[in-house]
Every structure is written in structure tokens, then in C-alpha cells.
py3Dmol code that shows the C-alpha trace and the ligand (Angstrom):
import py3Dmol

protein = """\
ATOM      1  CA  MET A   1     -35.796 -19.174  -8.867  1.00  0.00           C
ATOM      2  CA  ARG A   2     -34.660 -22.486 -10.332  1.00  0.00           C
ATOM      3  CA  ASN A   3     -35.127 -23.426 -13.971  1.00  0.00           C
ATOM      4  CA  THR A   4     -35.561 -27.157 -14.249  1.00  0.00           C
ATOM      5  CA  VAL A   5     -36.797 -29.806 -16.641  1.00  0.00           C
ATOM      6  CA  GLU A   6     -38.507 -32.923 -15.327  1.00  0.00           C
ATOM      7  CA  ILE A   7     -36.931 -35.922 -17.037  1.00  0.00           C
ATOM      8  CA  VAL A   8     -38.477 -39.337 -16.304  1.00  0.00           C
ATOM      9  CA  GLY A   9     -39.812 -37.901 -13.052  1.00  0.00           C
ATOM     10  CA  VAL A  10     -36.635 -36.208 -11.831  1.00  0.00           C
ATOM     11  CA  ASN A  11     -36.144 -32.434 -11.891  1.00  0.00           C
ATOM     12  CA  ILE A  12     -32.825 -31.476 -13.452  1.00  0.00           C
ATOM     13  CA  ASP A  13     -31.440 -27.924 -13.346  1.00  0.00           C
ATOM     14  CA  THR A  14     -31.014 -26.400 -16.801  1.00  0.00           C
ATOM     15  CA  LEU A  15     -28.027 -24.216 -16.062  1.00  0.00           C
ATOM     16  CA  THR A  16     -24.533 -23.852 -17.454  1.00  0.00           C
ATOM     17  CA  PHE A  17     -21.434 -25.063 -15.683  1.00  0.00           C
ATOM     18  CA  GLN A  18     -20.576 -21.532 -14.653  1.00  0.00           C
ATOM     19  CA  GLU A  19     -24.060 -20.952 -13.278  1.00  0.00           C
ATOM     20  CA  ALA A  20     -23.761 -24.184 -11.286  1.00  0.00           C
ATOM     21  CA  GLU A  21     -20.496 -22.910  -9.814  1.00  0.00           C
ATOM     22  CA  GLU A  22     -22.164 -19.619  -8.863  1.00  0.00           C
ATOM     23  CA  ARG A  23     -24.997 -21.511  -7.189  1.00  0.00           C
ATOM     24  CA  CYS A  24     -22.458 -23.470  -5.133  1.00  0.00           C
ATOM     25  CA  LYS A  25     -20.745 -20.244  -4.065  1.00  0.00           C
ATOM     26  CA  ASP A  26     -24.135 -18.964  -2.983  1.00  0.00           C
ATOM     27  CA  PHE A  27     -24.766 -22.182  -0.994  1.00  0.00           C
ATOM     28  CA  LEU A  28     -21.585 -21.506   0.960  1.00  0.00           C
ATOM     29  CA  GLN A  29     -23.079 -18.214   2.177  1.00  0.00           C
ATOM     30  CA  GLN A  30     -26.184 -19.902   3.575  1.00  0.00           C
ATOM     31  CA  ASP A  31     -26.862 -21.633   6.868  1.00  0.00           C
ATOM     32  CA  GLU A  32     -28.635 -24.840   5.926  1.00  0.00           C
ATOM     33  CA  LEU A  33     -26.934 -27.775   4.227  1.00  0.00           C
ATOM     34  CA  LYS A  34     -27.488 -27.900   0.467  1.00  0.00           C
ATOM     35  CA  MET A  35     -27.451 -31.187  -1.418  1.00  0.00           C
ATOM     36  CA  VAL A  36     -25.716 -31.390  -4.796  1.00  0.00           C
ATOM     37  CA  PHE A  37     -26.462 -34.407  -6.995  1.00  0.00           C
ATOM     38  CA  THR A  38     -25.118 -35.258 -10.434  1.00  0.00           C
ATOM     39  CA  PRO A  39     -27.303 -37.919 -12.074  1.00  0.00           C
ATOM     40  CA  ASN A  40     -26.467 -39.466 -15.441  1.00  0.00           C
ATOM     41  CA  SER A  41     -28.707 -41.651 -17.642  1.00  0.00           C
ATOM     42  CA  GLU A  42     -27.911 -44.769 -15.632  1.00  0.00           C
ATOM     43  CA  LEU A  43     -28.970 -43.168 -12.364  1.00  0.00           C
ATOM     44  CA  LEU A  44     -32.193 -41.827 -13.846  1.00  0.00           C
ATOM     45  CA  VAL A  45     -33.164 -45.335 -14.977  1.00  0.00           C
ATOM     46  CA  ASP A  46     -32.516 -46.486 -11.399  1.00  0.00           C
ATOM     47  CA  ALA A  47     -34.671 -43.618 -10.111  1.00  0.00           C
ATOM     48  CA  VAL A  48     -37.580 -44.761 -12.304  1.00  0.00           C
ATOM     49  CA  LYS A  49     -37.408 -48.180 -10.650  1.00  0.00           C
ATOM     50  CA  ASP A  50     -36.787 -46.832  -7.147  1.00  0.00           C
ATOM     51  CA  PRO A  51     -39.214 -44.030  -6.193  1.00  0.00           C
ATOM     52  CA  SER A  52     -37.354 -43.430  -2.921  1.00  0.00           C
ATOM     53  CA  PHE A  53     -34.243 -42.578  -4.959  1.00  0.00           C
ATOM     54  CA  ALA A  54     -36.275 -40.276  -7.238  1.00  0.00           C
ATOM     55  CA  HIS A  55     -37.651 -38.586  -4.097  1.00  0.00           C
ATOM     56  CA  VAL A  56     -34.132 -37.938  -2.788  1.00  0.00           C
ATOM     57  CA  LEU A  57     -32.941 -36.557  -6.150  1.00  0.00           C
ATOM     58  CA  ASN A  58     -36.015 -34.322  -6.323  1.00  0.00           C
ATOM     59  CA  ASN A  59     -35.072 -32.829  -2.976  1.00  0.00           C
ATOM     60  CA  GLY A  60     -31.592 -31.906  -4.180  1.00  0.00           C
ATOM     61  CA  ASP A  61     -30.778 -28.192  -4.140  1.00  0.00           C
ATOM     62  CA  LEU A  62     -28.670 -28.480  -7.280  1.00  0.00           C
ATOM     63  CA  VAL A  63     -29.201 -31.430  -9.612  1.00  0.00           C
ATOM     64  CA  VAL A  64     -26.960 -31.285 -12.666  1.00  0.00           C
ATOM     65  CA  PRO A  65     -26.831 -33.508 -15.757  1.00  0.00           C
ATOM     66  CA  ASP A  66     -23.669 -35.586 -15.532  1.00  0.00           C
ATOM     67  CA  GLY A  67     -24.174 -37.225 -18.886  1.00  0.00           C
ATOM     68  CA  ILE A  68     -24.737 -36.430 -22.499  1.00  0.00           C
ATOM     69  CA  GLY A  69     -27.825 -38.699 -22.519  1.00  0.00           C
ATOM     70  CA  VAL A  70     -29.567 -36.411 -20.010  1.00  0.00           C
ATOM     71  CA  VAL A  71     -28.748 -33.336 -22.108  1.00  0.00           C
ATOM     72  CA  LEU A  72     -30.144 -35.083 -25.193  1.00  0.00           C
ATOM     73  CA  ALA A  73     -33.300 -36.202 -23.359  1.00  0.00           C
ATOM     74  CA  SER A  74     -34.082 -32.627 -22.273  1.00  0.00           C
ATOM     75  CA  LYS A  75     -34.701 -31.812 -25.940  1.00  0.00           C
ATOM     76  CA  PHE A  76     -37.569 -34.331 -26.051  1.00  0.00           C
ATOM     77  CA  TYR A  77     -39.318 -32.235 -23.413  1.00  0.00           C
ATOM     78  CA  GLY A  78     -38.763 -28.995 -25.319  1.00  0.00           C
ATOM     79  CA  ILE A  79     -36.656 -27.538 -22.491  1.00  0.00           C
ATOM     80  CA  PRO A  80     -33.104 -28.028 -23.682  1.00  0.00           C
ATOM     81  CA  ILE A  81     -30.404 -28.173 -21.031  1.00  0.00           C
ATOM     82  CA  LYS A  82     -27.612 -25.782 -21.978  1.00  0.00           C
ATOM     83  CA  GLU A  83     -24.698 -28.116 -21.401  1.00  0.00           C
ATOM     84  CA  ARG A  84     -23.461 -31.166 -19.567  1.00  0.00           C
ATOM     85  CA  VAL A  85     -22.235 -30.368 -16.062  1.00  0.00           C
ATOM     86  CA  ALA A  86     -19.909 -33.242 -15.228  1.00  0.00           C
ATOM     87  CA  GLY A  87     -19.840 -34.137 -11.545  1.00  0.00           C
ATOM     88  CA  CYS A  88     -16.077 -34.573 -11.686  1.00  0.00           C
ATOM     89  CA  ASP A  89     -15.584 -31.034 -13.042  1.00  0.00           C
ATOM     90  CA  LEU A  90     -17.993 -29.554 -10.517  1.00  0.00           C
ATOM     91  CA  MET A  91     -16.177 -31.342  -7.696  1.00  0.00           C
ATOM     92  CA  ASN A  92     -12.876 -29.902  -8.946  1.00  0.00           C
ATOM     93  CA  SER A  93     -14.405 -26.417  -9.052  1.00  0.00           C
ATOM     94  CA  LEU A  94     -15.717 -26.801  -5.530  1.00  0.00           C
ATOM     95  CA  LEU A  95     -12.253 -27.842  -4.376  1.00  0.00           C
ATOM     96  CA  GLU A  96     -10.774 -24.729  -5.940  1.00  0.00           C
ATOM     97  CA  ILE A  97     -13.482 -22.578  -4.346  1.00  0.00           C
ATOM     98  CA  ALA A  98     -12.802 -24.273  -0.988  1.00  0.00           C
ATOM     99  CA  TYR A  99      -9.128 -23.439  -1.331  1.00  0.00           C
ATOM    100  CA  THR A 100      -9.570 -19.801  -2.351  1.00  0.00           C
ATOM    101  CA  GLN A 101     -12.305 -19.144   0.214  1.00  0.00           C
ATOM    102  CA  GLU A 102     -10.488 -21.110   2.944  1.00  0.00           C
ATOM    103  CA  ARG A 103     -13.406 -23.462   3.408  1.00  0.00           C
ATOM    104  CA  SER A 104     -12.796 -26.905   4.854  1.00  0.00           C
ATOM    105  CA  ILE A 105     -13.585 -30.191   3.134  1.00  0.00           C
ATOM    106  CA  TYR A 106     -14.274 -33.793   4.157  1.00  0.00           C
ATOM    107  CA  PHE A 107     -14.090 -36.899   1.970  1.00  0.00           C
ATOM    108  CA  LEU A 108     -16.254 -39.897   2.743  1.00  0.00           C
ATOM    109  CA  GLY A 109     -16.016 -42.974   0.565  1.00  0.00           C
ATOM    110  CA  GLY A 110     -13.892 -45.161  -1.647  1.00  0.00           C
ATOM    111  CA  ARG A 111     -11.834 -48.181  -0.732  1.00  0.00           C
ATOM    112  CA  GLU A 112      -9.378 -48.039   2.154  1.00  0.00           C
ATOM    113  CA  GLY A 113      -6.630 -45.541   1.276  1.00  0.00           C
ATOM    114  CA  VAL A 114      -8.453 -43.784  -1.591  1.00  0.00           C
ATOM    115  CA  ALA A 115      -9.688 -40.750   0.377  1.00  0.00           C
ATOM    116  CA  GLU A 116      -6.252 -40.458   1.973  1.00  0.00           C
ATOM    117  CA  GLU A 117      -4.532 -40.466  -1.439  1.00  0.00           C
ATOM    118  CA  ALA A 118      -7.030 -37.893  -2.708  1.00  0.00           C
ATOM    119  CA  VAL A 119      -6.145 -35.644   0.252  1.00  0.00           C
ATOM    120  CA  HIS A 120      -2.438 -36.168  -0.413  1.00  0.00           C
ATOM    121  CA  ASN A 121      -2.796 -35.163  -4.094  1.00  0.00           C
ATOM    122  CA  LEU A 122      -4.957 -32.223  -3.197  1.00  0.00           C
ATOM    123  CA  LYS A 123      -2.405 -30.895  -0.724  1.00  0.00           C
ATOM    124  CA  GLN A 124       0.225 -30.991  -3.477  1.00  0.00           C
ATOM    125  CA  LYS A 125      -2.034 -28.944  -5.737  1.00  0.00           C
ATOM    126  CA  TYR A 126      -3.404 -26.623  -3.070  1.00  0.00           C
ATOM    127  CA  PRO A 127      -0.866 -26.334  -0.256  1.00  0.00           C
ATOM    128  CA  GLY A 128      -2.625 -25.366   2.950  1.00  0.00           C
ATOM    129  CA  ILE A 129      -6.097 -26.481   1.818  1.00  0.00           C
ATOM    130  CA  LYS A 130      -8.247 -27.084   4.884  1.00  0.00           C
ATOM    131  CA  VAL A 131      -9.077 -30.776   5.281  1.00  0.00           C
ATOM    132  CA  ALA A 132     -11.495 -31.523   8.114  1.00  0.00           C
ATOM    133  CA  GLY A 133     -11.085 -35.285   7.711  1.00  0.00           C
ATOM    134  CA  PHE A 134     -11.719 -38.331   5.576  1.00  0.00           C
ATOM    135  CA  HIS A 135     -12.979 -41.898   5.899  1.00  0.00           C
ATOM    136  CA  HIS A 136     -13.259 -44.860   3.551  1.00  0.00           C
ATOM    137  CA  GLY A 137     -16.670 -45.926   2.348  1.00  0.00           C
ATOM    138  CA  TYR A 138     -16.993 -49.435   3.739  1.00  0.00           C
ATOM    139  CA  PHE A 139     -18.322 -48.992   7.260  1.00  0.00           C
ATOM    140  CA  ASP A 140     -20.839 -50.657   9.581  1.00  0.00           C
ATOM    141  CA  GLN A 141     -23.444 -48.903  11.724  1.00  0.00           C
ATOM    142  CA  ASP A 142     -21.099 -48.385  14.693  1.00  0.00           C
ATOM    143  CA  GLU A 143     -18.420 -46.875  12.486  1.00  0.00           C
ATOM    144  CA  GLU A 144     -21.011 -44.724  10.743  1.00  0.00           C
ATOM    145  CA  LYS A 145     -21.949 -43.157  14.056  1.00  0.00           C
ATOM    146  CA  LYS A 146     -18.291 -42.367  14.729  1.00  0.00           C
ATOM    147  CA  ILE A 147     -17.897 -40.864  11.247  1.00  0.00           C
ATOM    148  CA  ILE A 148     -20.906 -38.605  11.778  1.00  0.00           C
ATOM    149  CA  ASP A 149     -19.598 -37.572  15.224  1.00  0.00           C
ATOM    150  CA  GLU A 150     -16.243 -36.721  13.636  1.00  0.00           C
ATOM    151  CA  ILE A 151     -17.943 -34.635  10.942  1.00  0.00           C
ATOM    152  CA  ILE A 152     -20.012 -32.771  13.544  1.00  0.00           C
ATOM    153  CA  LYS A 153     -16.867 -32.128  15.631  1.00  0.00           C
ATOM    154  CA  ASN A 154     -14.603 -31.016  12.757  1.00  0.00           C
ATOM    155  CA  LYS A 155     -17.277 -28.895  11.029  1.00  0.00           C
ATOM    156  CA  PRO A 156     -16.332 -29.242   7.335  1.00  0.00           C
ATOM    157  CA  ASP A 157     -17.968 -26.735   4.998  1.00  0.00           C
ATOM    158  CA  ILE A 158     -18.160 -29.196   2.106  1.00  0.00           C
ATOM    159  CA  ILE A 159     -18.568 -32.978   2.324  1.00  0.00           C
ATOM    160  CA  PHE A 160     -17.834 -35.078  -0.756  1.00  0.00           C
ATOM    161  CA  VAL A 161     -19.566 -38.454  -0.534  1.00  0.00           C
ATOM    162  CA  ALA A 162     -18.357 -41.314  -2.744  1.00  0.00           C
ATOM    163  CA  LEU A 163     -20.390 -44.389  -1.827  1.00  0.00           C
ATOM    164  CA  GLY A 164     -21.707 -45.146  -5.322  1.00  0.00           C
ATOM    165  CA  ALA A 165     -25.273 -44.310  -6.336  1.00  0.00           C
ATOM    166  CA  PRO A 166     -27.909 -44.432  -4.943  1.00  0.00           C
ATOM    167  CA  LYS A 167     -26.193 -45.112  -1.621  1.00  0.00           C
ATOM    168  CA  GLN A 168     -24.362 -41.764  -1.506  1.00  0.00           C
ATOM    169  CA  GLU A 169     -27.450 -39.670  -2.313  1.00  0.00           C
ATOM    170  CA  LYS A 170     -29.550 -41.587   0.235  1.00  0.00           C
ATOM    171  CA  TRP A 171     -26.795 -41.252   2.846  1.00  0.00           C
ATOM    172  CA  ILE A 172     -26.702 -37.478   2.354  1.00  0.00           C
ATOM    173  CA  TRP A 173     -30.498 -37.276   2.551  1.00  0.00           C
ATOM    174  CA  ASP A 174     -30.704 -39.419   5.708  1.00  0.00           C
ATOM    175  CA  ASN A 175     -28.019 -37.417   7.503  1.00  0.00           C
ATOM    176  CA  LYS A 176     -28.522 -33.899   6.159  1.00  0.00           C
ATOM    177  CA  ASP A 177     -29.916 -32.509   9.412  1.00  0.00           C
ATOM    178  CA  LYS A 178     -27.009 -33.792  11.495  1.00  0.00           C
ATOM    179  CA  LEU A 179     -23.966 -32.900   9.410  1.00  0.00           C
ATOM    180  CA  GLY A 180     -23.839 -29.137   9.941  1.00  0.00           C
ATOM    181  CA  ALA A 181     -21.957 -28.504   6.661  1.00  0.00           C
ATOM    182  CA  LYS A 182     -22.931 -26.057   3.917  1.00  0.00           C
ATOM    183  CA  ILE A 183     -22.744 -28.475   0.977  1.00  0.00           C
ATOM    184  CA  ALA A 184     -22.857 -32.262   0.654  1.00  0.00           C
ATOM    185  CA  MET A 185     -22.212 -33.608  -2.824  1.00  0.00           C
ATOM    186  CA  GLY A 186     -22.416 -37.151  -4.189  1.00  0.00           C
ATOM    187  CA  VAL A 187     -19.255 -37.689  -6.236  1.00  0.00           C
ATOM    188  CA  GLY A 188     -19.061 -41.443  -6.939  1.00  0.00           C
ATOM    189  CA  GLY A 189     -16.003 -42.538  -8.881  1.00  0.00           C
ATOM    190  CA  SER A 190     -14.610 -38.978  -9.048  1.00  0.00           C
ATOM    191  CA  LEU A 191     -12.846 -39.595  -5.751  1.00  0.00           C
ATOM    192  CA  ASP A 192     -10.905 -42.455  -7.376  1.00  0.00           C
ATOM    193  CA  ILE A 193      -9.860 -40.022 -10.117  1.00  0.00           C
ATOM    194  CA  LEU A 194      -8.709 -37.467  -7.554  1.00  0.00           C
ATOM    195  CA  ALA A 195      -6.749 -40.208  -5.807  1.00  0.00           C
ATOM    196  CA  GLY A 196      -5.087 -41.148  -9.103  1.00  0.00           C
ATOM    197  CA  ARG A 197      -6.606 -44.640  -9.061  1.00  0.00           C
ATOM    198  CA  ALA A 198      -8.801 -44.045 -12.114  1.00  0.00           C
ATOM    199  CA  LYS A 199      -8.325 -41.870 -15.178  1.00  0.00           C
ATOM    200  CA  ARG A 200     -10.676 -39.325 -16.675  1.00  0.00           C
ATOM    201  CA  ALA A 201     -11.462 -39.693 -20.401  1.00  0.00           C
ATOM    202  CA  PRO A 202      -9.155 -37.593 -22.627  1.00  0.00           C
ATOM    203  CA  GLU A 203     -10.543 -34.241 -23.727  1.00  0.00           C
ATOM    204  CA  PHE A 204     -11.381 -35.503 -27.214  1.00  0.00           C
ATOM    205  CA  PHE A 205     -13.865 -38.051 -25.806  1.00  0.00           C
ATOM    206  CA  ARG A 206     -15.327 -35.524 -23.352  1.00  0.00           C
ATOM    207  CA  LYS A 207     -15.865 -32.838 -25.977  1.00  0.00           C
ATOM    208  CA  ALA A 208     -17.414 -35.326 -28.413  1.00  0.00           C
ATOM    209  CA  GLY A 209     -19.885 -36.509 -25.724  1.00  0.00           C
ATOM    210  CA  LEU A 210     -18.197 -39.907 -25.752  1.00  0.00           C
ATOM    211  CA  GLU A 211     -16.901 -40.166 -22.196  1.00  0.00           C
ATOM    212  CA  TRP A 212     -19.236 -43.134 -21.682  1.00  0.00           C
ATOM    213  CA  PHE A 213     -17.567 -44.893 -24.657  1.00  0.00           C
ATOM    214  CA  TYR A 214     -14.090 -44.308 -23.240  1.00  0.00           C
ATOM    215  CA  ARG A 215     -15.188 -45.762 -19.899  1.00  0.00           C
ATOM    216  CA  LEU A 216     -16.616 -48.769 -21.708  1.00  0.00           C
ATOM    217  CA  LEU A 217     -13.282 -49.343 -23.475  1.00  0.00           C
ATOM    218  CA  LYS A 218     -11.423 -49.064 -20.160  1.00  0.00           C
ATOM    219  CA  GLU A 219     -13.870 -51.107 -18.105  1.00  0.00           C
ATOM    220  CA  PRO A 220     -15.676 -53.604 -20.405  1.00  0.00           C
ATOM    221  CA  LYS A 221     -17.466 -55.013 -17.340  1.00  0.00           C
ATOM    222  CA  ARG A 222     -19.524 -51.809 -17.372  1.00  0.00           C
ATOM    223  CA  PHE A 223     -21.234 -53.050 -20.554  1.00  0.00           C
ATOM    224  CA  PHE A 224     -24.358 -54.301 -18.795  1.00  0.00           C
ATOM    225  CA  ARG A 225     -24.629 -51.117 -16.738  1.00  0.00           C
ATOM    226  CA  MET A 226     -24.346 -49.124 -19.936  1.00  0.00           C
ATOM    227  CA  LEU A 227     -27.276 -50.903 -21.543  1.00  0.00           C
ATOM    228  CA  LYS A 228     -29.237 -48.491 -19.374  1.00  0.00           C
ATOM    229  CA  LEU A 229     -28.213 -45.650 -21.694  1.00  0.00           C
ATOM    230  CA  PRO A 230     -30.404 -46.685 -24.690  1.00  0.00           C
ATOM    231  CA  LYS A 231     -33.074 -47.745 -22.200  1.00  0.00           C
ATOM    232  CA  PHE A 232     -33.006 -44.265 -20.687  1.00  0.00           C
ATOM    233  CA  ILE A 233     -33.341 -42.585 -24.092  1.00  0.00           C
ATOM    234  CA  LEU A 234     -36.404 -44.729 -24.899  1.00  0.00           C
ATOM    235  CA  LEU A 235     -37.947 -44.105 -21.460  1.00  0.00           C
ATOM    236  CA  ALA A 236     -37.431 -40.338 -21.759  1.00  0.00           C
ATOM    237  CA  PHE A 237     -38.725 -40.236 -25.333  1.00  0.00           C
ATOM    238  CA  TYR A 238     -41.875 -42.122 -24.376  1.00  0.00           C
ATOM    239  CA  ASP A 239     -42.358 -40.061 -21.198  1.00  0.00           C
ATOM    240  CA  ALA A 240     -42.013 -36.754 -23.097  1.00  0.00           C
ATOM    241  CA  LYS A 241     -44.439 -37.834 -25.836  1.00  0.00           C
ATOM    242  CA  THR A 242     -47.121 -39.094 -23.445  1.00  0.00           C
ATOM    243  CA  ARG A 243     -47.217 -35.962 -21.239  1.00  0.00           C
TER     244      ARG A 243
END
"""
ligand_1 = """\
25
UDP
N -18.080 -47.210 -2.704
C -17.939 -47.097 -1.332
N -18.762 -47.844 -0.532
C -19.701 -48.683 -1.032
C -19.853 -48.779 -2.438
C -19.028 -48.025 -3.259
O -17.100 -46.349 -0.846
O -20.403 -49.325 -0.237
C -17.201 -46.410 -3.556
C -16.344 -47.182 -4.526
O -15.205 -47.679 -3.868
C -16.003 -46.124 -5.555
C -17.198 -45.173 -5.497
O -17.983 -45.582 -4.397
O -14.880 -45.393 -5.120
C -18.028 -45.113 -6.767
O -18.668 -46.299 -7.006
P -19.383 -46.609 -8.391
O -18.488 -47.423 -9.258
O -20.707 -47.201 -8.100
O -19.625 -45.141 -8.997
P -19.359 -44.509 -10.443
O -18.016 -44.984 -10.941
O -20.494 -44.938 -11.303
O -19.374 -43.022 -10.162
"""
view = py3Dmol.view(width=600, height=400)
view.addModel(protein, "pdb")
view.setStyle({"model": 0}, {"cartoon": {"style": "trace"}})
view.addModel(ligand_1, "xyz")
view.setStyle({"model": 1}, {"stick": {}})
view.zoomTo()
view.show()
């Protein structure tokens, strides 16, 4: 049974990082594709405005809080989430699990060359890791059909989709019955980190719950996107109090 807390209309799993890892291992034993989503405050504000996005998130099989704002908001509802489960860390765990269990992976997304660089780096870290394929994330409808055919043919166990939110979550939802994999996870900018094109916040910022601040320092153009963080806190506070 899942323990979740509904935050601004989206059910978020209240588990620890380790429990999330265990759930993913369990998914790999099952037949049907499981969808893993990692919303942060910004995405939850988008989901309030876009019910179709909220619907997709609510159909996720594992929906973890990739943001300190979401962990904080859970307290308003009296169902505190144990800890932040960063999408980037969960992706790294899944890669390690894929390697040790000899499961194959597929990367979809990022600019031309990013998925390829991610595969290159991964092969250095995990020699012999099974890569079923990769494709950049800027494709038209004809190319999309070819990508899906390639995925069906190469049968990856885990598909990491980095098309930005909500595109990646909606893409997984729209194609879940065709893909034939065990897990499809929306990973956003984590693929750029794996490729070495972007840097993760240093541990100090992560531990202090200030990863968002580090990203703001590195990419000031994110400022307007980040205004969604206080907006999210207000929305969640109001939602929890008016239940
Ligand atoms: N992306 C993509 N196709 C698109 C839009 C975005 O492949 O049509 C990729 C983009 O190149 C980047 C990733 O999606 O590698 C994450 O995008 P975003 O900045 O929205 O995500 P975040 O950094 O918030 O996770």
C-alpha cells in the first residue's frame, strides 16, 4: 500500500530515499511499465494551472518530492514527508541498479549530443552497462515514431526521459502502453548533469535545502521561474487550511 499526501491536488509519496529505491527494484520485477515522476514546487504550481498535468502526475506509480518546498508543504497537511528524494539522486541509484542487475537503459532527451555524452560518461563509470539506445529531445512526429519503434525493438528495461516538464511526464503517459519497458522516469535537467554539461549544487547547499538558491546563482535567468516557489508555499498553505 502507498502512503501519500495530497499537496495542491497532487498525491506525493511520503517515503524515504531508500524506500523509493526499494520500490524501483520492485518495479523491475513486474510486467507493466511503472511511471516515476519527481515534481518540485515549480511543477506543482504548473499542475494547479494545468489539470491534465495533475492527472498525469496522479497516475504516477512513484511520485517523489524533488524539492525542499514540497517537503515543507507536507507539514501544512499534517502528513510530513520524511525527506527530499531528489530526482537526480534517484536517477543515479537507478543507473547503479541497472548496472548491478544487468538491466538495459535508454536515454531520451536533451540537446543533440547530450544523451550521447551521458552514455559515454556512464560507460566510464560502469564498464559494460547495457545501453539499449539514446536520442536527443528535439524531434518531430515522424522522428518520434522512429524513436518509439527503436525502443520497442531494443527493449530497454528503464527509459530516462529528459524533455523538460510537463512535456516529459505527458510523453511517458501518452506512450506508456507502447514502450514495453519496466520503468519510465522523467529526469529533466539531470541528463545534462550526467553528460557533464551542468553541475549539481555542492553538498553544503543540498544538505541545507538550498539547492534552488545555488541554481539561481548559477542561472539568474531562472529567477522568474523561481518566483513559483513562494507562490507554491502560499497555495499549499491555503489549500491545507481550507480542507
Ligand atoms: N528538452 C528537450 N526537448 C524539449 C525541451 C527540453 O530535450 O523539447 C531538454 C533540455 O534540453 C534539457 C531538459 O529537457 O536537457 C530539461 O529541461 P528543463 O530546463 O525544462 O528542466 P529542469 O532543468 O527544470 O529539470
